[in-house]
C-alpha positions, 0 to 999 in steps of 0.5 A: 243806564249806559251812563251808569255803566260809564260809572264801571268801567274803570273798574271793568278788571274787578267786576271780571275779577269777582265773577271769575271768583263767583266761578270758582266758588260755584264749580266747588260747590258744584264738586263737593257731592260728586267727589261726597259720592264717589267716595262713598262708592270708591272708600265706603263700599269698598271698606278702603280707608285710603280712598275715604283719605284721598276723596275726603282730602280732596274734599277739604280742598275743594272746601277751603278753594270755594272758602277763600274764592267766595272771600275773594268775591266779597271783596271784590265786589265791594270794592268795586260797589264801594268805587262805583258809590263813591265815583256816581257821588262825585259826579251827581255832586259836581253836577248840582255845584254847576246849577244856577241859583234859581235852579239850586231853589227848586230842588230842597236841599232834603231831596239832593240829601237822598240821591246823594245817599238812600238812590245812590246806595240803592244803585251800589247795592245792586252793582254788590248783589249783582256781582255776588249772587244775582249772577250764581242763582240761574247758574247755580240751577244750569250747574246742577242739571249738569252735574245732574247729568254727569251723575245719572244721566239716565236719572237725570233725563226724567226731570222734565217728567218730575218737574211736571209733577211737582207743578201739578202737585204745587197746582192743586193744593197736594 
């Protein structure tokens, strides 16, 4: 595994940029329901069109920020994963070229082709998904719980109880 990570070191800045953009996208997505609640409480209930327009504008700006961060995150994640795959293939090719004829005869060409294409592609996709999605899923849950406490702490404090009740329903099949 250490060997694999050495191929990622040249792209550390791009990977950090991708992760930062993912956090920006996530923060924007988590803030939208909060802004909607503020719009309803301050604008709709009070029938104040200026407040509705204000919070609507903030929501549009936040959605555009999330959209831009998502696109840039995909760009940097793809850059890191494809450059990583290129470097890994180059290293593998150099290693195979250094084999002696007797060693090279032990490996059929089909196995070498599989290593050069499918196996590296799987690792490449793992790198892409880890920068794009894998880190986002648990952070979304954590951020959602934090935002629940920000919106209504008393209601959010009941999450453990509600979770245990829903867990019982799932087990019983009700």
